[in-house]
Structure formats: structure tokens, C-alpha cells
C-alpha positions as CSV (number, residue, x, y, z in Angstrom):
1,M,58.3,4.6,14.8
2,A,56.0,2.2,13.0
3,N,54.5,1.0,16.3
4,S,54.1,4.6,17.4
5,S,52.1,5.4,14.1
6,L,50.0,2.3,14.6
7,D,49.3,3.1,18.3
8,K,48.3,6.6,17.4
9,A,46.0,5.4,14.6
10,R,44.3,2.8,16.9
11,K,43.9,5.6,19.5
12,I,42.1,7.7,17.0
13,I,39.8,4.8,16.0
14,N,39.1,3.9,19.7
15,E,38.1,7.6,20.3
16,V,36.0,7.8,17.2
17,D,34.3,4.4,18.1
18,R,33.3,5.8,21.6
19,E,31.9,9.0,20.0
20,M,30.1,6.8,17.4
21,A,28.6,4.6,20.2
22,E,27.1,7.7,21.8
23,L,25.8,9.0,18.4
24,F,24.4,5.4,17.7
25,V,22.4,5.6,20.8
26,K,21.2,9.1,20.0
27,R,20.2,8.0,16.4
28,M,18.3,5.0,17.7
29,R,16.4,7.1,20.3
30,A,15.3,9.2,17.2
31,A,14.3,5.9,15.4
32,E,12.0,5.1,18.4
33,T,10.2,8.3,17.8
34,V,10.0,7.6,14.1
35,A,8.6,4.0,14.8
36,E,5.9,5.6,17.2
37,Y,5.0,8.0,14.5
38,K,4.8,5.3,11.9
39,K,2.8,3.0,14.1
40,E,0.2,5.7,15.0
41,R,-0.3,6.5,11.4
42,G,-0.1,3.0,9.9
43,L,3.0,3.8,7.8
44,A,5.3,1.1,6.4
45,I,8.7,0.7,8.0
46,L,10.5,1.1,4.6
47,D,10.4,4.5,3.0
48,E,12.6,4.2,-0.1
49,A,12.2,7.8,-1.1
50,R,13.4,9.1,2.3
51,E,16.3,6.7,2.4
52,A,17.5,7.7,-1.1
53,E,17.2,11.3,-0.1
54,V,19.4,10.7,3.0
55,V,22.1,8.8,1.0
56,K,22.2,11.4,-1.7
57,R,22.5,14.3,0.8
58,N,24.9,12.8,3.3
59,S,27.2,11.1,0.7
60,A,27.8,14.6,-0.8
61,L,29.6,15.5,2.5
62,I,32.4,13.1,1.6
63,E,34.8,14.8,-0.8
64,D,37.1,11.7,-1.4
65,E,35.3,9.7,-4.1
66,T,36.7,6.3,-3.0
67,L,35.6,6.9,0.6
68,R,32.3,8.1,-0.6
69,E,31.5,4.7,-2.0
70,Y,32.1,3.1,1.3
71,Y,30.2,5.8,3.1
72,V,27.1,5.1,1.0
73,N,27.3,1.5,2.2
74,F,27.8,2.6,5.7
75,L,24.6,4.8,5.5
76,R,22.6,2.0,4.0
77,N,23.7,-0.4,6.8
78,N,22.8,2.2,9.4
79,M,19.3,2.5,7.9
80,A,18.9,-1.3,7.7
81,V,19.7,-1.5,11.4
82,S,17.3,1.3,12.1
83,R,14.6,-0.5,10.2
84,A,15.2,-3.7,12.1
85,Y,14.9,-1.9,15.4
86,Q,11.7,-0.1,14.2
87,S,10.2,-3.4,13.2
88,R,10.9,-4.8,16.7
89,L,9.2,-1.9,18.2
90,M,6.3,-2.1,16.0
91,E,5.8,-5.9,16.4
92,G,2.7,-5.3,18.4
93,M,0.9,-3.8,15.4
94,R,-2.3,-5.3,14.3
95,V,-2.9,-5.1,10.6
96,A,-6.4,-5.7,9.1
97,Y,-7.0,-7.0,5.7
98,S,-9.9,-8.6,3.8
99,G,-9.6,-12.3,2.9
100,T,-7.6,-15.0,4.3
101,E,-3.9,-16.1,4.3
102,G,-2.7,-16.3,0.8
103,A,-5.0,-13.6,-0.6
104,F,-3.3,-10.7,-2.4
105,A,-4.3,-8.4,0.4
106,H,-2.5,-10.7,2.8
107,I,0.6,-10.8,0.6
108,A,0.6,-7.0,0.4
109,A,0.2,-6.7,4.3
110,T,3.0,-9.1,4.8
111,K,5.3,-7.2,2.5
112,L,4.4,-3.9,4.2
113,Y,4.5,-5.1,7.8
114,P,6.5,-8.4,7.9
115,T,6.5,-8.7,11.7
116,A,3.0,-7.4,12.5
117,E,0.1,-9.5,13.4
118,K,-2.2,-9.9,10.4
119,I,-6.0,-10.0,11.2
120,S,-8.3,-11.4,8.6
121,F,-11.8,-10.0,7.9
122,G,-14.6,-11.3,5.6
123,D,-15.0,-8.2,3.7
124,F,-13.5,-4.6,3.2
125,S,-15.9,-2.9,5.6
126,G,-15.1,-5.3,8.4
127,A,-11.3,-4.5,8.0
128,Y,-12.0,-0.8,7.7
129,R,-14.4,-0.6,10.7
130,A,-11.8,-2.6,12.8
131,V,-9.4,0.2,12.5
132,E,-12.1,2.9,13.1
133,Q,-13.0,1.1,16.4
134,G,-9.4,0.7,17.5
135,E,-9.4,-3.2,17.2
136,C,-6.6,-2.9,14.7
137,D,-3.9,-0.2,14.1
138,V,-4.1,-0.1,10.2
139,A,-5.9,-1.7,7.3
140,V,-4.5,-2.7,4.0
141,L,-7.1,-2.7,1.3
142,P,-7.1,-2.7,-2.5
143,V,-8.2,0.6,-4.2
144,E,-7.5,-0.1,-7.9
145,N,-6.2,-2.8,-10.3
146,S,-4.4,-1.7,-13.4
147,Y,-6.5,-3.9,-15.7
148,N,-9.8,-4.1,-14.0
149,G,-10.2,-0.6,-12.6
150,E,-11.2,0.7,-9.2
151,V,-12.4,-1.2,-6.2
152,G,-15.7,0.8,-5.7
153,Q,-16.5,-0.6,-2.3
154,V,-13.2,0.7,-0.9
155,T,-13.7,4.1,-2.4
156,D,-17.1,4.3,-0.9
157,L,-15.5,3.5,2.5
158,M,-13.2,6.5,2.0
159,F,-16.1,8.7,1.3
160,S,-18.2,7.6,4.2
161,G,-15.6,6.7,6.8
162,S,-13.2,8.4,9.1
163,L,-9.9,6.9,8.2
164,Y,-7.0,8.4,6.3
165,V,-4.8,7.0,3.5
166,G,-1.1,7.3,4.6
167,G,0.5,5.3,1.8
168,M,0.0,3.4,-1.5
169,F,1.7,0.2,-2.5
170,D,1.7,-1.4,-5.9
171,L,1.7,-5.1,-5.8
172,P,2.5,-7.1,-9.1
173,V,-0.5,-9.5,-9.5
174,T,0.1,-12.8,-11.3
175,Q,-3.1,-15.1,-11.4
176,D,-2.5,-18.9,-11.6
177,L,-4.9,-21.8,-12.2
178,L,-4.8,-23.8,-9.0
179,A,-6.1,-27.4,-8.6
180,K,-5.8,-30.5,-6.4
181,P,-2.5,-32.5,-6.8
182,G,-2.7,-35.0,-9.7
183,T,-5.4,-33.0,-11.6
184,K,-4.9,-32.3,-15.3
185,I,-6.1,-29.1,-17.0
186,E,-8.4,-31.1,-19.2
187,D,-10.3,-32.2,-16.1
188,I,-11.3,-28.7,-15.2
189,K,-14.8,-27.7,-15.9
190,E,-15.3,-24.7,-13.5
191,V,-13.3,-22.0,-11.9
192,V,-13.9,-20.3,-8.6
193,S,-12.4,-16.9,-7.6
194,H,-13.0,-13.3,-6.9
195,P,-14.8,-11.2,-9.5
196,Q,-11.7,-9.0,-10.0
197,A,-9.7,-12.1,-10.9
198,F,-12.4,-13.2,-13.4
199,G,-12.2,-9.7,-15.0
200,Q,-8.3,-10.0,-15.2
201,C,-8.5,-13.5,-16.7
202,A,-11.7,-13.2,-18.8
203,E,-10.2,-14.1,-22.1
204,Y,-8.4,-17.2,-20.7
205,I,-11.7,-18.4,-19.1
206,K,-13.4,-17.9,-22.3
207,R,-10.9,-19.9,-24.3
208,Q,-11.0,-22.7,-21.9
209,G,-14.8,-22.8,-21.7
210,F,-14.9,-22.8,-17.9
211,A,-18.0,-22.1,-15.9
212,R,-17.4,-19.5,-13.1
213,H,-18.4,-19.3,-9.5
214,E,-17.6,-16.1,-7.5
215,F,-16.0,-16.2,-4.0
216,A,-15.3,-13.3,-1.6
217,N,-11.6,-13.5,-2.4
218,T,-9.0,-15.6,-4.2
219,A,-7.6,-17.3,-1.1
220,L,-11.0,-18.5,0.0
221,A,-11.5,-20.0,-3.3
222,A,-8.3,-21.8,-3.2
223,R,-9.1,-23.2,0.2
224,W,-12.5,-24.3,-1.1
225,V,-10.9,-26.2,-3.9
226,A,-8.4,-27.8,-1.4
227,E,-11.2,-29.0,0.8
228,N,-13.6,-30.1,-2.0
229,P,-13.3,-33.6,-3.5
230,D,-14.4,-32.5,-6.9
231,R,-11.4,-32.5,-9.2
232,S,-13.3,-30.7,-12.0
233,V,-13.1,-27.3,-10.1
234,A,-10.1,-25.1,-10.0
235,A,-9.3,-21.8,-8.4
236,I,-7.8,-18.7,-9.8
237,G,-5.4,-17.1,-7.3
238,S,-1.8,-16.7,-6.3
239,R,1.1,-19.2,-6.1
240,E,1.4,-18.3,-2.4
241,A,-2.3,-19.6,-2.0
242,A,-1.3,-22.8,-3.7
243,E,1.6,-23.4,-1.3
244,I,-0.5,-22.6,1.7
245,F,-3.4,-24.9,0.8
246,G,-1.4,-27.8,-0.9
247,L,-2.6,-27.1,-4.5
248,T,-0.8,-27.6,-7.7
249,V,-0.3,-24.7,-10.3
250,L,-1.9,-26.1,-13.5
251,D,-1.3,-22.9,-15.5
252,H,0.8,-19.9,-14.6
253,D,0.3,-16.2,-15.4
254,I,-3.1,-16.5,-16.9
255,N,-4.1,-12.8,-16.6
256,E,-4.4,-11.0,-19.9
257,N,-2.3,-8.0,-18.9
258,K,1.3,-9.1,-18.0
259,S,1.9,-5.9,-16.3
260,N,-1.0,-6.5,-14.0
261,S,-0.8,-4.9,-10.5
262,T,-3.1,-3.8,-7.7
263,R,-2.7,-0.7,-5.6
264,F,-3.2,-1.2,-2.0
265,A,-3.9,1.7,0.3
266,I,-2.9,1.9,4.0
267,F,-5.6,3.2,6.2
268,S,-5.2,4.7,9.6
269,R,-6.9,6.8,12.2
270,V,-4.4,9.7,11.9
271,A,-3.6,11.6,8.8
272,N,0.1,11.5,7.7
273,K,1.6,15.0,7.8
274,R,4.9,14.1,6.3
275,I,6.0,16.6,3.6
276,A,8.6,15.2,1.1
277,K,10.9,18.1,-0.1
278,D,11.8,16.1,-3.3
279,G,8.1,15.5,-4.5
280,G,6.3,12.2,-4.5
281,V,3.5,13.3,-2.2
282,H,-0.1,12.9,-3.3
283,S,-3.4,13.8,-1.7
284,I,-7.0,12.4,-2.0
285,L,-10.1,14.5,-2.0
286,L,-13.7,13.4,-2.2
287,F,-16.6,15.8,-2.8
288,T,-20.1,16.4,-4.2
289,V,-20.8,19.5,-6.2
290,R,-23.9,21.6,-6.1
291,N,-26.6,20.8,-8.5
292,E,-25.7,23.8,-10.7
293,A,-24.6,24.0,-14.3
294,G,-20.8,24.0,-14.5
295,A,-20.3,23.3,-10.8
296,L,-17.9,20.3,-11.5
297,A,-15.9,22.3,-14.1
298,Q,-15.5,25.1,-11.6
299,A,-14.3,22.8,-8.9
300,V,-11.7,21.2,-11.3
301,D,-10.6,24.7,-12.3
302,V,-10.1,25.7,-8.7
303,I,-7.8,22.8,-8.1
304,G,-5.6,23.8,-11.0
305,R,-5.5,27.5,-10.1
306,H,-4.2,26.6,-6.7
307,G,-1.3,24.8,-8.3
308,F,-2.3,21.2,-7.8
309,N,-2.0,18.9,-10.7
310,M,-4.9,16.5,-10.8
311,R,-3.9,13.0,-11.6
312,T,-7.2,11.2,-11.1
313,L,-10.9,12.1,-11.3
314,R,-13.6,9.4,-10.9
315,S,-17.3,9.5,-10.1
316,R,-19.2,7.1,-7.8
317,P,-22.9,6.8,-7.3
318,M,-24.2,7.9,-3.9
319,K,-26.0,5.0,-2.2
320,E,-28.5,7.2,-0.3
321,L,-29.4,9.5,-3.2
322,L,-30.7,8.0,-6.5
323,W,-28.8,9.4,-9.6
324,Q,-26.5,11.5,-7.5
325,Y,-22.8,11.2,-7.5
326,Y,-19.7,12.0,-5.6
327,F,-16.2,12.6,-7.0
328,Y,-12.8,11.0,-6.1
329,V,-9.8,13.2,-6.9
330,E,-6.0,12.5,-6.5
331,V,-3.7,15.5,-6.8
332,E,0.1,15.9,-6.7
333,G,1.1,17.7,-3.6
334,N,0.2,18.0,0.1
335,I,-3.2,19.3,0.9
336,Q,-2.0,19.8,4.5
337,S,-0.2,23.0,3.5
338,E,-0.9,26.6,3.2
339,A,-1.8,26.2,-0.5
340,G,-3.9,23.3,0.4
341,S,-5.8,25.1,3.1
342,S,-6.5,27.8,0.5
343,L,-7.6,25.2,-2.0
344,M,-10.1,23.6,0.4
345,E,-11.6,27.0,1.3
346,S,-12.1,27.9,-2.4
347,L,-13.6,24.3,-3.2
348,G,-16.0,24.7,-0.4
349,E,-17.7,27.4,-2.5
350,F,-18.8,24.8,-5.1
351,C,-19.0,21.6,-3.1
352,D,-21.9,20.5,-0.8
353,R,-19.6,17.9,0.9
354,L,-15.9,18.0,0.8
355,K,-13.5,15.5,2.5
356,F,-9.8,15.3,2.7
357,A,-8.9,11.6,2.8
358,G,-5.3,11.7,3.3
359,T,-1.8,12.5,2.0
360,Y,0.3,9.6,0.9
361,I,3.6,8.6,-0.6
362,K,4.1,5.7,-2.9
363,L,5.9,2.9,-1.1
């Protein structure tokens, strides 16, 4: 009798396994489509909000509470396998960033696209244009630092360029003082780094009495220190840069704001049209208003009347017109919707130039 029950149970398991094998193939074929969509739009492989939604929805289908715990693990393992397969399919991606290996942009690009080829460019514009021209699939560029504010050059590229923002990623930034091995902190007379890093560490630099010399990015500064025989010069940069270029961390976490982070935007040639039902979607608009009294106030009022909560409003000078400005706006919600289309139409009444720069999710 016992053997009969065991055989029956094993038969059921074998039948289920065969069905699951067919469903597994079906699921992975769908993952191929997802990978193609993400690659075309430069989206990251991991979408934590989507995975949390899947776990919450599907685990509710299991009534047995004990089995539900195991089913949650089952779902998460399935999604991990799917991510691994998507990563393999997307290995051919070319990711542009500004700087060199060890720069914070390189660190962000590696976290977002661990298996993709990372292509270094000397400045933000070079990385951006590489995606526009098809040389790279996506660019990962900084748009704002929590302590030192926006990266205006990248905002200007959003306004003048043709790419879309499809994701935003917050990278915690810890600035360290890097020097050649054997150097003591009292030997340092000058520091080299990017202006943003100087801004984040201004009080520390002032207390130490260091002279400053600007570099295009923190990793280039670290490499210069590694190659320079002068031990009185240190770099401000990441621990990763120190490891790459064989430097020593003389002082750790020297930025004033200990919750310091930088937002990196993912730029691609195609707009992300994904709509999250559980929220978490934001859109970017850039516009100029007509030279009339109250035009900006009217534009802002239009955004609110169409049901979009404005999270950010910044102005930037226009390079081609003296004392003229354009505005950068982030709103909660998807502009690529019926309400968004209505908003864009209404905004057009008050704006000389109006540009949709992308719908993104926070990664």
C-alpha cells in the first residue's frame, strides 16, 4: 500500500515536472522579448518594483500559508534565472559613460549592466552623442548630486538632444582621499579631482589647507596621482579607483554630507512606454515659456490641473540666447498616456518650445 502511494505521488511529480518544463520554455521565450525590449530602450535588467509586484500578486494565489512561504522563494528563484538569461542575451550591449574605469559613472554603469561592454568617453557630450549616432546602446550619465545639485551639462543635453531617459539610479557616493602607497596625510599639499567632488568635500579641503586642481573626473585624477612621482598630491575619488590604480586610502568618507548620493540617468534612443500600475513612474518635460507676464505660472498651473504632481522645477540659461531660460520639470505619472497627451496640448498654448524627455522608473 505504501509503495502504491509513493509510486502515485512520484507519477504526479513527473507529470507536473513535464508540464513545468514546457511552461519554463514558454516563460523564457517571453523573457527573450523582455530582454529585447530592455536592450532597445537601454533599461536595466533588474526591475525591483516589477518583481515585488509579481511576488505579491502571485503568492496571493496560494491559500496554504506554509506553502506560500516556499512559493515566494520559488518565484524569486524563477526571476533570478530569468534575469541571468536576459543578461546573457544582452551581453552585446555597449554602455557609454563619461570618465574612465573607477569613476562613479563607471561604477553605476557596472551595477546597472554588469555583463555589458562599458565604453569610456572624455565628456558627457561624447557619451551622449555616441548613443545618438548608434555607436552605443545606452549612456549612463549623472544628472544630480544630493549635496552639490544638478549636473547642468547633462540637463542641457536633455534639452538639445534626441535621447530619452528610461531609468534613474541612485548611487551612494563616498569620497576618499587617495595617495601613492607609503604617503602620509601630512605629506599632502594639493588635491586633484572633479569640481563636483570638490564641492562635496569643500569643508574638509578647507580644514586641511589643500590647494586644488580640477580634473574631468575623479578616476582620471586618481590615475594621474598613480602615475605622478610627486607624493604631495592626492586625489579625491572612490575606493574602487584606489584599487584599480594601486593607491592607498589615506582618509575615508571625507564628503560633508554622509547621505551623499548621485542620480544617474539611463539615456537611450527609444522612449520607455512601460506603465506601472502601482505607481513609481515619473516623466521629464523641458520647455521655454513665451515672454509674457505670468506665462510660467500658467504653465505650472496647467500641470497641476491635469492631475500631475510636480516634483522638480529648475531653470537653466539658454546658450544661444542671452538672459533667456528654459525649464526642467519632473512630474509623477506617465506623460505617454491620455492625460499626458492632454497636458502636452494645453502646455503648448504657453510654451514656445516643449519637449518630452522620457518616462522613467527609479531603479
